[in-house]
N, C-alpha and C positions, 0 to 999 in steps of 0.2 A: 296760284294762288301758289300752292305746296312745289309744284317744280318753280316758281320764279326765287322763293327761301333758298330749295336745294343749289341751284346756277348764280346765288349770290356766298352762299355758305364758302362754296371751291373759288368761288375768284376770289375769296376773303381769304383761304387755307392756301393754296399756291404758292400765293409769296414767300407768303407764313412759312413755309414747308422747306423753300429754295433758299431762306435767308438766315431764321432761327432755329434753335431748338425743339422746332413742332417733332410732333408725329404719335398717334395713336399706339395704339401698346395694350399687350392680353396676357395674364400674369397668371399662368400654371404652377398651383403648388400641392399635389395629388398628398397627402399623410393617410398616418396608423393614429388609433387612440383607441390607449387601456386606460381604465383606470376600474376601484373598487366601491363605487360612488356605488350607490338604488336609483333604482329611474325610479321617475314624480307621477305621481296621479293626474289626472286634466281637470284636480282641483286646489294643485300645490301654486303657488304665489310666490316666486322668485326671489331669490333678492340679490344685491351685488358680488356676491359671493360665486355665484350660479352664473351674471353677469363676466366677471375675469374672467370664470373658468373656454367659456362660449370663444370670447373674446383670445385669449388663448393660441383657439384652434386657428389655424389661415382657413379666409377658403377655396377652396377647388378650384378656380376659375375669377379673375378679375378682369376687369379690363377698361379703358381711356383716354383721353388727355391730353397731353403733358404742349405747350405751348409756352413756349418761352423765346424774351426779344427784348436787344438789352439788359434795360434794370427787372424786367415786372417778368412775371409767367406765371401762369393762371395752366390749372391743372382738377379735373376732376376724375374721379374713381369708381367705378362700378360694382362692386362687389360680390358676388353673384353667393352665396354661405347655403350653410345647413338649413333650415327654417327654428327658428331657436325654441318652437315648443318640443318640434322630434326629435331635437336637441335633447332635450329632457329625458320629454317621459321611451324615447325608443336609441335604440345603442347598434349602432351600424361600424363598431370599431376603426371606424373612418371621417375624413368629414364632407364626405358624396350625399347628397343634399335628397337623400330615400327617405319616406313618410316611415313612421315607426309601425316595425312587424314589417314594410311590405319594399319593394324596389322602385314604390309610385315615389315619380320623381316631389320637389317640395321644398322650392328656395322662398330664401329670409327675405324677403319683399321688401326692409322696414332701409334698403339703400337713399342714396348715396349716401356714406360713410363721412369723405374725405372729397371736400372741392373747396378751395377758394380761391381766389388771387392775387399775389401779392409784391410789389415796391420792396429790391430788395440793396443798399449800396454802400457804405461802412457809416455812412450814417445816419443810415434812413431806416423803418424797418414799418414797410406797410401791410396788414393782410388782413383778408377780410371773406369770412366761407367759415366751414367744420374741419378742423383740425382740432389734435389733442394742444393742451399746450400746459407746460412745467417752472415751477422756479426755487432758484437754490441750486447748492450743487448736493445737497442730500435726498433720498431713496424720495419720503413724501414732502412735501412746504405744508403750511397752516393753510395757507390762500388756494392757492390751485395747483393741484397732480394730475399727472399725466397718468393716474389709475384709470380714469373714467374714458367711456369709445370714444368720443370730442366735444369739442366748447363749440355749441355756434357764436360767433367772436369774430370781434372789431380788434385789431393789436396793431400800437406806430408804438416805437420808439427811438427815439434823438439820440445821437454823440455829440461829443466835439472836445478834442483832443487839449489840452492848457497848458502850463509848462509843466506840470509834474504831476499834472491827476489829466485823467477822461468822466468827465461828467458825464449824464443822462441823466435821461426820461422818455418816462413807458407810461404807457394808458389803455387801460383794456376796456373793452362788455363782455360781458355775457350774454347772453337773453335766452329765458328756457321755454318751452313746449307752454302754450296756451292754457290749450286746450286738458292740459294738465288742472292745471291751478283754477278753468277758469276766470283769468286775469293777470295780466303778463308780469311778469317777475327779472328785471334786470342786475346783474352783478359788473360795478362800476369799480376797476380799480387806476390808480394813478400812485405813481413811483419817482422817486428823485431819489440822484445817485451821485458819489465817487468812484474809480478805481486803481489802480496800477497792477504792477507786475504780483507786491505780497499784499495790497490789504482792498478791498471793498467792501462800500458800508451803504444802505439803502436803508431810506425812508419812505415809504407807503402808508394808502388807506386803504377802506376798500370800504363800496359802496351798496350796501341792498336795496333794493330798490322792485317796493312790491304790493300788487293792487293797486297800482298807478302806473304809466310811462313816464318815463324823466323827462323834467326839461329844463332849462339850463341853469338853473343852481345846482344838481345831479352830475350833468359834463362841461361845468367849468373844470376848465382846463389842472386848471394852479387858484381853485377854491380848498379852503378846510371845510372837508368831510362832516364834520363833527361841528362845525362853529355854525353852519346852516341851520343843524335846528327842526329838519324836517320833518313829517309825520310821514308812516305806512315808506321809515329809512332805518337801517340798522347796519350802523358804520360798526366797522373794528381797526384800527390802528398796527403798523407794522413796522417793527425795528431787525434789521440780520446783520447782520456780517462774515465773512471771512478775510483770513488772517493766514497767509506763507509763511513758513518756514521751510524753508531748504528744500525736500521733498513731500515735509510734513506740510496738512492744509487744515488746520480748529477751524471751527462754522456753527453759524446757531443762527436762530433766528425769533423774534418771542411775536406772539396779535394778540394784542390787547383787544378784549370784546365789550365785558363791560368791569366797570372800576363802583364799586357801590361804596359811596364818603363817609365818617363815621358822626358825618351829620342828615345823614340817610335816614328814612325810617326804615322798619323791617320789612317795607312794601318796593320798595323796588330793587331795577331787579340787582340778583345774585352775581358778585365777582367771578368772572368766567374768562380766560387765557389757555393758550398753547403756549408751550416748550420743547424746542431743541436743541440739542446742542451734538455735535459730530466727530471726530477728528480720522485721516486719512493719513497715510502712505504711500504714499508711489517712489514705481520703477519703470524709470520712462521708456518710450515706444514707440514703436506710430501705427498709427489709428485703425478698428476694423473697414475696411474700403467697399467690401461682396455685396449682396442686397440684403436686405432684410423690411421683414413684414412693411408693410402698409402705412400702414396706422404710428409703427417707432421713426421712420424713416422723415415724413415731410410732418413727425412734431416739429411746435419752437418751442424748443427749453432754453433759457433765461441763461447771457454769457456772465461763466462763474468765473473763481480763479483754479479752476481745477482738468488741469492737461487729457485731453480722451489719448488712448493710447496708453500700452507701457501692463503692466502688473496696480494696482492698485489695491490696496487692504483700507478698509474700514469701520469704524462703529459710531454708531447711533443714541440715542435717548429721546422718547418722545415720548413724551407725559402736558395733553388733551386735561382743565379741568371739568367737575361735571357737568359747568351747566352752558358750556363753548357751547359756540354756534343753534342757541335754541332763542327761541319763542315766544307764543303762548298761539301762536295763529302757524300752521303745516308752511304756508305759500312764505310767510318769513324768517321762514330756518334757514340757515348756511347747506342749503343742499339740494342739488340738480337730477331729475329726474328723465328719466323715458320710458315711451310707451312704446308700444309692438302692438304690433297687430297677426294674429299668429292666428295654429288653423286649432291644436289641437287641448292648449289653456281655456281658462277663460278668457272670453274675448279680448283686447286690448290691458293686460297686463301688467303694474306700473312695476320702474324700478329702480333706488334711487341712491345716489351714492349724494360722498361729500364733494365742495369743491376740494377743495384740500387736504384735508387730510381723514385717511380711508376709517382708519377704525371711529374715527368721531369722537365724540362728551366721552366725558367719565373712562376714561384709555390711557393704558401705560406699551409700553414697545421699546425691545429694550432689541435694535438688529444687531447683523456682524455679515460682513459681508465680503466677498474679496469679486474682482476684474481683472481678463484677461485679451486684450487687445493684440492682434500684430495684422497687418494688410488682409491677411485671407482668410483669417481663424479671431472667435472671438469667442468668449466665454462667461457665464456670471452663478455664484451663489451667494444665493438668502438667507437668512436667519433668523427666522424669530423667533422672541418673545413672547407674549401677547399676555398680560390680563386684563378686562374687561368688570367696571363699575355694575352695580345694579337698574343705572338711570342710565335711559338710553336719550336720541334726540327724540322718542316716540314717550317717554315720558312725560307727564304731566306739568305743566310749565308755567304756576302761578302762586304767589303766596299765601303761607308763608312761606319761603326759601326755608330751605337747613342752612344756619350757618356755619358745616361744615364744605364746605365751596371745593375743596382742594382734590379731593375726592384718590383712587375710586373710592366707593361707596361697596361696605358688605351687602351681601355674600358678591363674591371676588370669581370671576371663570378663569382661566387661564391653560390660553393651544399653545402649540407649538410646530414652524412647518419655515420648509426649506423650501426653495425654489429653484432649479437645475436650469439654464439654459445656453444652449452651445447654435452658433453658426459657422459652417466651413466654406468659402467660397471655392466654386468653379468656375475657373474663369474668370469674365467681368454682369454677364448678366445670370449666374448659377449657383444655386446652394441647395445643402442638405440643416436643416436643419431639425435641435430635435428640444421639446423642454419639459419638464416634471415640477412635480407641487406633491410634497409629503408635508401631512394635516395632522396632528395627534393632538384630536376635542377628546368630545368623548370616547370617542374610540376614534381607533384609526383613516386614511384617508387618504387614497393616491391618486392622480390618471399622469401620465406619460403621452406623447404626441412626437411620432419620429417621421420626417418630409423631406415633398425635395421642389425648391423655387425657381421658376426660370420663369423670366422674362422673354419677350417678343417684341419688335421695334417693329409696324406696319408706316412707312412711308413716312423713315425717320430722316433729316435734318440732310440737305443734301452739300 
């Protein structure tokens, strides 16, 4: 039976390799890493910051299969990176997959982190699988941001040109690991919008269905989630806009979680929302075309008025009110969790982040950024000033709620961070990469990575 399956696979692959863009690939990314972050004990509970630092360092080796045929693409990438707990408890000053304190190999087995099928043309985009998603032109969104490693998702986008506008509809579904919560947790979203060269407006809803599987009232693409009044459902609404003036772009987003009417009692859910406003100025130029990290290269990013390439200077302000994203049950919060099979930390640690804004409720962020691109070079710098209040996503969410719901609530913690990233292409399939982050919190922390990316294609299309 095994031989029959192998023969069938070969018979399918040969015409695809000859006609389409099919090929096996291998990516080698050796890197050096330096930091002043202390090593953690085996009892340590990793958090989102640890996860982001871990994924900022690429795997030393990855490989997979890319099938392109017509409008279709099937892609899978098996990344063999250093084991997560070894990364936190040992220090090898590189991304080599060694055990803490020894040269014994220790490879992270929580792969693949990228794998999907998609159909893409000028009016229709269908994608199903595992990859990053993000919305809007800002660094973060209160709906979907690409901070987390991946989402298991279904993505559909339809668009058509009118006389003066392009009209579009977008539906997405994201499922969480049900073994973490002991029950299913699914985020559904739909958006309607219109855009031209100078204006884009989007209206959307997000429906977090928890403890039960979605039914047709949840999956209906043109229903109003709020008006279905379903149990085990946490609904938000979002309005977003972009306006372009010459080379300047003004953009914003408002996501409403709850709104307590004056007629409602003190036991009703408190008002909760998040908003962002940004402005950018661009000097036009060509976009970077060289190799990049696989997770960023294969992310789905929302179509915006912001043109890639050249130089862009921007400022963004974010405000998340005290009770945003929260509910009385952990499964009902707007969070997405990962469970890791590790060797040196307590078994199966869980790391949670947010679908959207990574700093969560009761927080304010000011961000200044600069990006520069040309075909062989990409440079990014982000400076963040973060204020987080005393209420977080794990705080008690039961009445009576505090009437001061705008936040952030005292005592307020403040931090400043600077993130730098660069890519220098060497030909079409190789690049030098560097990244660094400096963090001023209770004390000063930093890490920096420097390495090389080289892609090898095996049995590529003829």
